DOGU-256642 format. One record per atom (N, C-alpha, C): residue number from 1; atom name; x, y, z. Coordinates in pm, 1 decimal. Layout:
{nr: NUM	atom: CA	xx: X	yy: Y	zz: Z}
...
END
This chain:
{nr: 1	atom: N	xx: -361.7	yy: -2964.7	zz: -2026.3}
{nr: 1	atom: CA	xx: -273.8	yy: -2830.7	zz: -2087.4}
{nr: 1	atom: C	xx: -367.2	yy: -2880.5	zz: -2232.7}
{nr: 2	atom: N	xx: -449.6	yy: -2786.5	zz: -2256.4}
{nr: 2	atom: CA	xx: -458.4	yy: -2760.4	zz: -2441.6}
{nr: 2	atom: C	xx: -351.8	yy: -2755.4	zz: -2524.3}
{nr: 3	atom: N	xx: -360.9	yy: -2773.5	zz: -2674.0}
{nr: 3	atom: CA	xx: -265.8	yy: -2694.3	zz: -2741.7}
{nr: 3	atom: C	xx: -259.3	yy: -2505.1	zz: -2746.5}
{nr: 4	atom: N	xx: -127.3	yy: -2427.8	zz: -2816.8}
{nr: 4	atom: CA	xx: -150.6	yy: -2327.9	zz: -2823.1}
{nr: 4	atom: C	xx: -253.9	yy: -2302.2	zz: -2908.0}
{nr: 5	atom: N	xx: -290.1	yy: -2197.0	zz: -2875.2}
{nr: 5	atom: CA	xx: -485.1	yy: -2153.2	zz: -2921.3}
{nr: 5	atom: C	xx: -603.0	yy: -2135.8	zz: -2840.9}
{nr: 6	atom: N	xx: -553.0	yy: -2256.5	zz: -2807.9}
{nr: 6	atom: CA	xx: -737.4	yy: -2309.6	zz: -2715.4}
{nr: 6	atom: C	xx: -751.6	yy: -2222.5	zz: -2640.1}
{nr: 7	atom: N	xx: -852.4	yy: -2131.5	zz: -2631.5}
{nr: 7	atom: CA	xx: -868.1	yy: -2041.1	zz: -2503.9}
{nr: 7	atom: C	xx: -901.2	yy: -2106.8	zz: -2330.1}
{nr: 8	atom: N	xx: -966.4	yy: -2282.6	zz: -2361.3}
{nr: 8	atom: CA	xx: -1052.2	yy: -2291.0	zz: -2201.7}
{nr: 8	atom: C	xx: -923.1	yy: -2351.2	zz: -2127.2}
{nr: 9	atom: N	xx: -780.2	yy: -2356.4	zz: -2156.6}
{nr: 9	atom: CA	xx: -678.3	yy: -2384.0	zz: -2096.4}
{nr: 9	atom: C	xx: -664.5	yy: -2277.1	zz: -1989.2}
{nr: 10	atom: N	xx: -671.0	yy: -2156.5	zz: -2013.9}
{nr: 10	atom: CA	xx: -605.0	yy: -2041.7	zz: -1898.0}
{nr: 10	atom: C	xx: -722.2	yy: -1911.7	zz: -1877.8}
{nr: 11	atom: N	xx: -884.7	yy: -1999.5	zz: -1883.0}
{nr: 11	atom: CA	xx: -979.8	yy: -1925.0	zz: -1917.4}
{nr: 11	atom: C	xx: -1019.2	yy: -1832.8	zz: -1787.2}
{nr: 12	atom: N	xx: -994.2	yy: -1917.2	zz: -1656.8}
{nr: 12	atom: CA	xx: -966.3	yy: -1858.8	zz: -1551.7}
{nr: 12	atom: C	xx: -893.6	yy: -1784.6	zz: -1523.5}
{nr: 13	atom: N	xx: -743.7	yy: -1766.6	zz: -1555.2}
{nr: 13	atom: CA	xx: -669.1	yy: -1644.6	zz: -1509.7}
{nr: 13	atom: C	xx: -683.9	yy: -1539.3	zz: -1579.1}
{nr: 14	atom: N	xx: -726.8	yy: -1585.2	zz: -1713.9}
{nr: 14	atom: CA	xx: -777.6	yy: -1463.4	zz: -1835.6}
{nr: 14	atom: C	xx: -939.5	yy: -1385.6	zz: -1794.4}
{nr: 15	atom: N	xx: -1034.4	yy: -1445.8	zz: -1710.8}
{nr: 15	atom: CA	xx: -1118.1	yy: -1420.0	zz: -1682.4}
{nr: 15	atom: C	xx: -1068.2	yy: -1304.8	zz: -1522.4}
{nr: 16	atom: N	xx: -987.6	yy: -1376.3	zz: -1405.6}
{nr: 16	atom: CA	xx: -931.4	yy: -1261.3	zz: -1333.6}
{nr: 16	atom: C	xx: -884.4	yy: -1128.7	zz: -1329.4}
{nr: 17	atom: N	xx: -774.6	yy: -1132.6	zz: -1434.4}
{nr: 17	atom: CA	xx: -748.7	yy: -1061.6	zz: -1509.7}
{nr: 17	atom: C	xx: -772.9	yy: -906.4	zz: -1578.6}
{nr: 18	atom: N	xx: -897.1	yy: -976.1	zz: -1636.6}
{nr: 18	atom: CA	xx: -999.2	yy: -927.6	zz: -1705.4}
{nr: 18	atom: C	xx: -1034.9	yy: -832.1	zz: -1591.1}
{nr: 19	atom: N	xx: -1076.4	yy: -892.7	zz: -1461.2}
{nr: 19	atom: CA	xx: -1164.0	yy: -788.0	zz: -1351.1}
{nr: 19	atom: C	xx: -1090.2	yy: -696.3	zz: -1288.2}
{nr: 20	atom: N	xx: -956.5	yy: -794.8	zz: -1211.0}
{nr: 20	atom: CA	xx: -821.1	yy: -713.1	zz: -1179.4}
{nr: 20	atom: C	xx: -809.9	yy: -557.8	zz: -1250.6}
{nr: 21	atom: N	xx: -807.6	yy: -579.8	zz: -1405.7}
{nr: 21	atom: CA	xx: -812.6	yy: -465.8	zz: -1485.8}
{nr: 21	atom: C	xx: -885.4	yy: -362.8	zz: -1476.8}
{nr: 22	atom: N	xx: -964.6	yy: -420.6	zz: -1449.1}
{nr: 22	atom: CA	xx: -1092.1	yy: -333.3	zz: -1467.6}
{nr: 22	atom: C	xx: -1163.7	yy: -302.2	zz: -1363.0}
{nr: 23	atom: N	xx: -1117.0	yy: -333.2	zz: -1227.4}
{nr: 23	atom: CA	xx: -1129.0	yy: -286.8	zz: -1093.3}
{nr: 23	atom: C	xx: -1061.8	yy: -205.7	zz: -1052.4}
{nr: 24	atom: N	xx: -924.9	yy: -294.6	zz: -1079.4}
{nr: 24	atom: CA	xx: -791.5	yy: -168.9	zz: -1031.1}
{nr: 24	atom: C	xx: -748.0	yy: -114.6	zz: -1080.5}
{nr: 25	atom: N	xx: -658.2	yy: -194.5	zz: -1124.5}
{nr: 25	atom: CA	xx: -550.7	yy: -118.7	zz: -1286.8}
{nr: 25	atom: C	xx: -570.3	yy: 11.7	zz: -1380.1}
{nr: 26	atom: N	xx: -734.2	yy: -3.7	zz: -1466.7}
{nr: 26	atom: CA	xx: -746.5	yy: 99.8	zz: -1503.7}
{nr: 26	atom: C	xx: -782.8	yy: 209.5	zz: -1439.3}
{nr: 27	atom: N	xx: -792.7	yy: 216.4	zz: -1309.0}
{nr: 27	atom: CA	xx: -824.4	yy: 352.2	zz: -1224.7}
{nr: 27	atom: C	xx: -751.1	yy: 407.0	zz: -1104.8}
{nr: 28	atom: N	xx: -583.2	yy: 397.9	zz: -1125.6}
{nr: 28	atom: CA	xx: -529.8	yy: 422.5	zz: -1050.9}
{nr: 28	atom: C	xx: -372.0	yy: 464.8	zz: -1124.6}
{nr: 29	atom: N	xx: -257.2	yy: 526.0	zz: -1120.0}
{nr: 29	atom: CA	xx: -139.3	yy: 541.6	zz: -1111.6}
{nr: 29	atom: C	xx: -102.3	yy: 534.6	zz: -1013.6}
{nr: 30	atom: N	xx: 50.8	yy: 474.9	zz: -1065.3}
{nr: 30	atom: CA	xx: 140.9	yy: 380.8	zz: -950.1}
{nr: 30	atom: C	xx: 255.0	yy: 449.0	zz: -998.8}
{nr: 31	atom: N	xx: 302.7	yy: 557.3	zz: -919.6}
{nr: 31	atom: CA	xx: 439.1	yy: 597.1	zz: -970.4}
{nr: 31	atom: C	xx: 547.4	yy: 481.6	zz: -895.7}
{nr: 32	atom: N	xx: 564.1	yy: 399.8	zz: -807.7}
{nr: 32	atom: CA	xx: 680.7	yy: 315.4	zz: -829.6}
{nr: 32	atom: C	xx: 633.0	yy: 119.6	zz: -812.8}
{nr: 33	atom: N	xx: 735.9	yy: 83.1	zz: -868.9}
{nr: 33	atom: CA	xx: 655.1	yy: -82.0	zz: -846.8}
{nr: 33	atom: C	xx: 527.9	yy: -104.3	zz: -690.9}
{nr: 34	atom: N	xx: 655.3	yy: -105.7	zz: -619.7}
{nr: 34	atom: CA	xx: 629.9	yy: -124.3	zz: -467.3}
{nr: 34	atom: C	xx: 499.0	yy: -59.1	zz: -457.4}
{nr: 35	atom: N	xx: 442.7	yy: 45.4	zz: -514.8}
{nr: 35	atom: CA	xx: 317.3	yy: 86.0	zz: -453.6}
{nr: 35	atom: C	xx: 224.8	yy: -3.4	zz: -514.0}
{nr: 36	atom: N	xx: 208.1	yy: -10.8	zz: -691.0}
{nr: 36	atom: CA	xx: 174.3	yy: -137.1	zz: -757.5}
{nr: 36	atom: C	xx: 158.0	yy: -257.1	zz: -694.4}
{nr: 37	atom: N	xx: 300.3	yy: -271.4	zz: -609.8}
{nr: 37	atom: CA	xx: 292.0	yy: -444.8	zz: -594.3}
{nr: 37	atom: C	xx: 202.7	yy: -401.1	zz: -434.3}
{nr: 38	atom: N	xx: 200.5	yy: -343.3	zz: -318.7}
{nr: 38	atom: CA	xx: 120.9	yy: -304.3	zz: -262.3}
{nr: 38	atom: C	xx: -29.3	yy: -314.0	zz: -226.9}
{nr: 39	atom: N	xx: -41.7	yy: -222.4	zz: -364.0}
{nr: 39	atom: CA	xx: -219.4	yy: -235.3	zz: -374.4}
{nr: 39	atom: C	xx: -251.9	yy: -342.4	zz: -463.3}
{nr: 40	atom: N	xx: -217.5	yy: -430.5	zz: -580.3}
{nr: 40	atom: CA	xx: -233.7	yy: -571.4	zz: -566.4}
{nr: 40	atom: C	xx: -206.8	yy: -626.8	zz: -459.7}
{nr: 41	atom: N	xx: -171.2	yy: -650.3	zz: -399.3}
{nr: 41	atom: CA	xx: -172.2	yy: -710.8	zz: -275.6}
{nr: 41	atom: C	xx: -372.2	yy: -673.9	zz: -196.6}
{nr: 42	atom: N	xx: -316.7	yy: -610.5	zz: -156.5}
{nr: 42	atom: CA	xx: -452.0	yy: -538.8	zz: -80.5}
{nr: 42	atom: C	xx: -588.8	yy: -601.4	zz: -165.3}
{nr: 43	atom: N	xx: -591.3	yy: -614.5	zz: -308.0}
{nr: 43	atom: CA	xx: -677.0	yy: -562.1	zz: -407.2}
{nr: 43	atom: C	xx: -749.6	yy: -727.5	zz: -402.8}
{nr: 44	atom: N	xx: -586.5	yy: -851.1	zz: -386.2}
{nr: 44	atom: CA	xx: -619.0	yy: -972.8	zz: -407.8}
{nr: 44	atom: C	xx: -688.3	yy: -1006.3	zz: -249.2}
{nr: 45	atom: N	xx: -602.8	yy: -996.6	zz: -146.2}
{nr: 45	atom: CA	xx: -644.8	yy: -1041.6	zz: -23.9}
{nr: 45	atom: C	xx: -704.2	yy: -994.8	zz: 32.1}
{nr: 46	atom: N	xx: -743.8	yy: -821.3	zz: 45.4}
{nr: 46	atom: CA	xx: -809.9	yy: -763.1	zz: 116.4}
{nr: 46	atom: C	xx: -1010.7	yy: -759.0	zz: 42.1}
{nr: 47	atom: N	xx: -982.5	yy: -728.9	zz: -51.1}
{nr: 47	atom: CA	xx: -1105.9	yy: -719.4	zz: -159.7}
{nr: 47	atom: C	xx: -1146.5	yy: -868.9	zz: -235.5}
{nr: 48	atom: N	xx: -1051.7	yy: -931.9	zz: -296.8}
{nr: 48	atom: CA	xx: -1099.8	yy: -1016.0	zz: -417.1}
{nr: 48	atom: C	xx: -1129.4	yy: -1151.5	zz: -395.8}
{nr: 49	atom: N	xx: -1040.8	yy: -1176.8	zz: -297.7}
{nr: 49	atom: CA	xx: -1079.0	yy: -1297.4	zz: -135.5}
{nr: 49	atom: C	xx: -1109.1	yy: -1281.3	zz: -34.4}
{nr: 50	atom: N	xx: -1146.4	yy: -1183.8	zz: -28.9}
{nr: 50	atom: CA	xx: -1235.2	yy: -1183.2	zz: 126.4}
{nr: 50	atom: C	xx: -1388.0	yy: -1102.0	zz: 129.1}
{nr: 51	atom: N	xx: -1371.8	yy: -1023.5	zz: 47.9}
{nr: 51	atom: CA	xx: -1529.9	yy: -970.5	zz: 27.7}
{nr: 51	atom: C	xx: -1660.3	yy: -910.1	zz: -118.7}
{nr: 52	atom: N	xx: -1540.6	yy: -975.3	zz: -230.1}
{nr: 52	atom: CA	xx: -1605.7	yy: -1019.0	zz: -327.5}
{nr: 52	atom: C	xx: -1672.6	yy: -1112.0	zz: -385.6}
{nr: 53	atom: N	xx: -1768.6	yy: -1053.5	zz: -429.7}
{nr: 53	atom: CA	xx: -1864.3	yy: -1238.3	zz: -416.7}
{nr: 53	atom: C	xx: -1843.7	yy: -1299.3	zz: -553.0}
{nr: 54	atom: N	xx: -1854.7	yy: -1376.5	zz: -578.6}
{nr: 54	atom: CA	xx: -1848.4	yy: -1460.2	zz: -694.2}
{nr: 54	atom: C	xx: -1921.2	yy: -1563.9	zz: -788.4}
{nr: 55	atom: N	xx: -1955.0	yy: -1540.6	zz: -851.6}
{nr: 55	atom: CA	xx: -2130.8	yy: -1617.9	zz: -903.7}
{nr: 55	atom: C	xx: -2083.2	yy: -1760.8	zz: -927.5}
{nr: 56	atom: N	xx: -1932.1	yy: -1811.8	zz: -955.2}
{nr: 56	atom: CA	xx: -1926.3	yy: -1893.8	zz: -981.5}
{nr: 56	atom: C	xx: -1952.0	yy: -1977.7	zz: -886.6}
{nr: 57	atom: N	xx: -1964.7	yy: -1919.3	zz: -738.3}
{nr: 57	atom: CA	xx: -1910.3	yy: -1974.4	zz: -595.6}
{nr: 57	atom: C	xx: -2056.2	yy: -1990.6	zz: -492.1}
{nr: 58	atom: N	xx: -2149.4	yy: -1962.2	zz: -620.4}
{nr: 58	atom: CA	xx: -2262.0	yy: -1950.6	zz: -539.9}
{nr: 58	atom: C	xx: -2328.5	yy: -1801.5	zz: -493.0}
{nr: 59	atom: N	xx: -2233.0	yy: -1713.7	zz: -505.5}
{nr: 59	atom: CA	xx: -2273.6	yy: -1611.6	zz: -491.2}
{nr: 59	atom: C	xx: -2176.0	yy: -1560.1	zz: -330.0}
{nr: 60	atom: N	xx: -2051.9	yy: -1648.2	zz: -338.4}
{nr: 60	atom: CA	xx: -2003.8	yy: -1639.0	zz: -174.9}
{nr: 60	atom: C	xx: -1868.7	yy: -1581.5	zz: -189.9}
{nr: 61	atom: N	xx: -1829.4	yy: -1504.4	zz: -121.1}
{nr: 61	atom: CA	xx: -1654.2	yy: -1492.0	zz: -155.3}
{nr: 61	atom: C	xx: -1556.0	yy: -1636.5	zz: -150.8}
{nr: 62	atom: N	xx: -1456.9	yy: -1616.6	zz: -211.2}
{nr: 62	atom: CA	xx: -1362.7	yy: -1733.0	zz: -200.4}
{nr: 62	atom: C	xx: -1311.1	yy: -1782.1	zz: -53.3}
{nr: 63	atom: N	xx: -1294.6	yy: -1676.9	zz: 19.3}
{nr: 63	atom: CA	xx: -1253.2	yy: -1693.0	zz: 212.6}
{nr: 63	atom: C	xx: -1428.8	yy: -1809.5	zz: 228.1}
{nr: 64	atom: N	xx: -1474.9	yy: -1759.5	zz: 211.4}
{nr: 64	atom: CA	xx: -1596.6	yy: -1810.8	zz: 229.8}
{nr: 64	atom: C	xx: -1617.4	yy: -1983.1	zz: 236.7}
{nr: 65	atom: N	xx: -1591.8	yy: -1982.1	zz: 95.3}
{nr: 65	atom: CA	xx: -1591.6	yy: -2143.2	zz: 31.7}
{nr: 65	atom: C	xx: -1503.4	yy: -2207.7	zz: 78.7}
{nr: 66	atom: N	xx: -1347.7	yy: -2131.9	zz: 123.1}
{nr: 66	atom: CA	xx: -1256.0	yy: -2208.8	zz: 125.7}
{nr: 66	atom: C	xx: -1291.2	yy: -2249.8	zz: 337.7}
{nr: 67	atom: N	xx: -1414.4	yy: -2194.2	zz: 378.4}
{nr: 67	atom: CA	xx: -1445.8	yy: -2229.8	zz: 522.2}
{nr: 67	atom: C	xx: -1462.5	yy: -2289.4	zz: 489.8}
{nr: 68	atom: N	xx: -1585.4	yy: -2299.8	zz: 415.2}
{nr: 68	atom: CA	xx: -1697.6	yy: -2424.8	zz: 382.7}
{nr: 68	atom: C	xx: -1640.8	yy: -2527.1	zz: 343.8}
{nr: 69	atom: N	xx: -1484.0	yy: -2560.5	zz: 285.6}
{nr: 69	atom: CA	xx: -1473.1	yy: -2683.6	zz: 271.7}
{nr: 69	atom: C	xx: -1403.0	yy: -2717.9	zz: 376.8}
{nr: 70	atom: N	xx: -1337.0	yy: -2653.1	zz: 465.6}
{nr: 70	atom: CA	xx: -1257.9	yy: -2724.5	zz: 576.7}
{nr: 70	atom: C	xx: -1329.2	yy: -2744.2	zz: 659.7}
{nr: 71	atom: N	xx: -1500.2	yy: -2680.5	zz: 662.9}
{nr: 71	atom: CA	xx: -1553.2	yy: -2713.2	zz: 823.0}
{nr: 71	atom: C	xx: -1602.8	yy: -2798.8	zz: 795.4}
{nr: 72	atom: N	xx: -1655.6	yy: -2885.3	zz: 614.0}
{nr: 72	atom: CA	xx: -1768.0	yy: -2976.4	zz: 645.7}
{nr: 72	atom: C	xx: -1736.5	yy: -3066.8	zz: 587.1}
{nr: 73	atom: N	xx: -1816.0	yy: -3191.6	zz: 701.8}
{nr: 73	atom: CA	xx: -1741.9	yy: -3365.1	zz: 723.0}
{nr: 73	atom: C	xx: -1768.8	yy: -3372.1	zz: 517.0}
{nr: 74	atom: N	xx: -1701.4	yy: -3492.7	zz: 548.0}
{nr: 74	atom: CA	xx: -1680.5	yy: -3576.0	zz: 431.1}
{nr: 74	atom: C	xx: -1776.7	yy: -3658.1	zz: 425.0}
{nr: 75	atom: N	xx: -1868.4	yy: -3701.6	zz: 315.7}
{nr: 75	atom: CA	xx: -1945.8	yy: -3808.1	zz: 343.8}
{nr: 75	atom: C	xx: -1876.4	yy: -3942.2	zz: 251.0}
{nr: 76	atom: N	xx: -1855.5	yy: -4059.7	zz: 354.8}
{nr: 76	atom: CA	xx: -1778.4	yy: -4171.3	zz: 321.5}
{nr: 76	atom: C	xx: -1875.4	yy: -4246.1	zz: 208.4}
END
């Protein structure tokens, strides 16, 4: 971790929350916390990790990248 005020230590989290807010939160009204919690789970597990392609992962989904990681033999 870097010192307070250095932006690069949580850049990944900030990028995710920017995307999360622009794709889900800003377009919905949640009547209760449980509805918001369910919508968040569905967004992260159903869309963000399973179907949304990420440029940082060579336009693969996180699920595809993880599957590739665990099924590809490691060279010695």
